[in-house]
N, C-alpha and C positions, 0 to 999 in steps of 0.2 A: 498673481500666480501662486499656486500651492506647491509646497515642497514636501516630499515624502521620503524618509530615510528607508533604505532597504539593506538587508544583509543576505548573502548567499552562504549556504553551508552544504558540505557533502555529508550525507546521512548514511548510517550503517557502515561506517568505516572509521578507522583511526589514522588514515593516510590521505593527505590532500590529493584531489583528483581521482579518488576512488569513490565507491558508493554511489548514491543517487543525489543528484543536485536539487536544491531547493532554494527559492527566493522567499524571504519573509519580510513583510512590511509591518514593523512592530506597532505602528500607529497609523492606521488607514482611515481614521475618522474624516468624513467629508468626501470620500471617494465614492462615486456612483457605481452601481452594478455594472453598467456598460464600461466604465473605466477600468474596473477590476478585470473584466474579461479581456479588454484590449491589452492591458498591461501583462496579463498572463500569456496571451498569444505573443506579445512582443519578446518576452523573456524566452519563450520557446522551450520551457523546461516541462517535465512531466506534470509538475504542480507548482503553484505559487500561492502563498497564504497571506491573508489580510487580517490584521488584529484590530478589533473594535472593542468599545466599552461593553461589558456584560449587561444583559437585561436584568439579571439578578446580582446585586452587589456581593452576594456570598460566593459567587464564582469569580474566576480570574479574568476571563475575557470571552468575547464572542469571536470565534475564528471562522473565516470563510475560506474555502479551498477551491481554486479554479485550476483545471487543466487547460490545454490549449483551446478547447472548444466549449467547455461547459463547467458549471459549478458542480462539485461533488459533495454528497452528504457526509462522508467520512473518508479518510485515507490514512494509511499508517505512517509512511515516511514524513508527510507534512506535519503530522502531530509530534513525531519524534524530534524533527528539526526545529519546529516552532517552540516545543518545550525546551530545547537546548538554548534557544535565543532568549527566552523569557524565564530562565531558571531562577533568576533573582527575585521574581514575583511569587514563587512558591510559598504556600502556607503549610507548615508542618510537613514539608517535603513534597507536596502535591499541588499540581496545577489543575484547574477544572475549566475546561473549554466548552462553551455552548456552541453546538453544531447542528445542522439539520437532522442528523441521525440521532441526536440525543446528547446528553452530557458525557463528555470524554475526559477521563482522568488520566493524567500524566504524572507518574511517580518519578521524582528526580533522584536517581541513584548515582553513586560515585564509586569508581573502582579503587584499588589499592593505592593508586597514584593521585587520587583526588580528581580524576577526570569525570566529567559529567556524562552519564549514560541514561537518558530518559527511557522509561518503559511506559507504553501505551496500552490501556485496556480497551478492547473493542466495546463499542457502546451497546451492543445487543447480543444475545446468545446466538449460537450457531443455528441457522435455519437451512435445511437441506431441501433442494428442489428436485426435479426429476432428473433421471439420466438422459443424455442426449446422444444422438447417433455417432457411433465410432467412426464410420467412414467420413461423415461430414466434419467432424473435429480433426481427423487426420489431414483432410484436405486443407483446412484452415492453417494447420501447423506446418504444412509442406512436408509431411512425412507419409509413409505407407501406413495402412490400417494395422499391419503387423507390428508396427513400432509402438502401439498402444497396448499397455499391459492391463488385462482385465481380470486377472485372477482374484483380486481383492475387491475391485469395484469398476464399474463402467464410468466413462466421463460424467461427472456429476455437477450440477449447478448448485452453488452455495452462496450464502450471504450472512453477514453479522452486523449490519448497519451501513456498510459501504456499498460500492457497486457490486453486483453479483459477479462471480467468476465461475468458470468451468474448471474443475480440478481433474487433472489427467495424469495418471502414472504412465511413464514411457520407459523404453529401453535406454541403455547408455548411448547406443548409436543414434537413436532417434533424438535424444536430448541434444547431442552435438550437432546433428544435421538440420534440426528444425529451422525453418524460415517462414515467417508469416506470409500468407497469401491473401492480400486485401480483397481480391475479387471473390475468393471463397468465403471470406468473412461476410461480405455483403450478401452473397447467396445464402449463407446460413441464417442470418437474421431475417431474410425474406421468406424462408421455407420452414423454420423451426419456430412455431409460435410460443414455445415455453421461454425462449430468449427475450421476448418482449422488446425486440428491436435493439438490443445491446449485447455485445459479446467481447469478453476478455478471457484468454486462456492462461492458466497457470499449470505448466507441465513440470513434473518433478520426478526425481529418481533417488532411492536410497543411496548414500555414498559414505562408506565407513560407519562412524557413529552418528552421522547427521544426514542431511539431505542436500541435493543439488536441484536448483529450480531455474525456470525462465518464464517470463510473462510477456504476452503479446496482446496489444490492444490497438491495432492500426485504425479502427474506426473512430477512436477518440483522439487520434493524432500521435499515439505513441506505438510505433511498430514493435519496439522492445523496451522494457523497463529494467533499469539496473537493480533496483531493490523495491519490492512492492509489499509494504507492511501489512496492508489490509488483506492481501492475498495470503500472506504468511500466517495471520491469525485464522483465517479460513482453514488453511491446510492443517495447522496444529489441532484445531478443534475437530476437524474431520478424521484425522488419524486417531485421536482419542476415541471418537465415536466408533471407529472400526475395531479398535483394540479392546473395548469393553473395560478399560482401566478407569480408575477414579481420577488420575491426573497424569501429566506427562510433560516433557520438555524436549524441544528439538532445536538444533542449530541448522539454519538454512543458508547455504551459500548461493548467491545469485549474482548476475552481471559479469561473470567470468568471460563469456563469449563476447561481450562488448568492450572488454578492456577496463571495466570498472567494477572490480571484485567487491562484493558486499557480504557482510555477515549479519544475519537477522536471528536474534535469540528469542525463541518463542516458548510459551507455556500454555497449557490448557487444563482445565479442571471442571468437574461436574458440580453444578450448583442446583438449588431447588427449581430455578427457572430455566435450566438447560446448561449446555456446555459454554463456558466463558474462556476467552483466550486473551493473551497479551503478547506484545512484541516490543523488543527494545534493542538498543545498540549505540555505538559511538557516533559522534559528529565532529566535524572539522570545519571551522570558519574559513571562507576563501575570499570573498569580496565584500566591500561595503561602499555604498554610494547614496546619491540623492536623485530622485526622480522629480521633475517639475511638470505639473499639469496646468 
């Protein structure tokens, strides 16, 4: 029998039982692809990470991220949480994770109290896809088309190394009322070819000096996500694109409607190869155990 140690952490929070849950296997060597997927489904969290030896010894580790149904090329909160668990492996304050989307750098920062707050850089620059139909996206979010704000942009497909998301600005009322409609999601991926069979919605609204957001991905097994780092980097990059500025920073609050409030701190800047974004936040350890296979 093989024994694998795991740790669960709440990510993008400084309070236990807030933020987004994550399970981390710090040494998953010997686990098969099928076992990783089965374990992720068993944990039934939005993501579970499995740490392996790096292919290049100059890097920290190879990290594989699975949601309930599939492996992901990159995701934000799994990298922040895995960075927290592996913080003692950092070289010069940086962890370098080999992932399908590319090399992911996690900078280990500490606040004034010495608490670890990892910051993840998206592995690729912002790439904007086409706008998608307002009425179709409204149906997926369970809101009226009038609840989508189009003064600055239409619902827009975007990616930066992770799964593509549709970014949608909504009214305050629509943000509060939104409820994902799985049947509408299935209809959208069947009728909108630009989605290429995948659909996650990140709806947002300016709130004070920051933003409020919610993320829906029922076709991947996550009707709603408490904190979505890879969507937050997209939104930061997209807002910088819209503003025309050279750099910017936004604090995004997510998960409130789920009873798991999360705070995602994002930055974005223009670089020679495009707009690059980061996301960071706090983590709190919750559980530790051993899985036998």
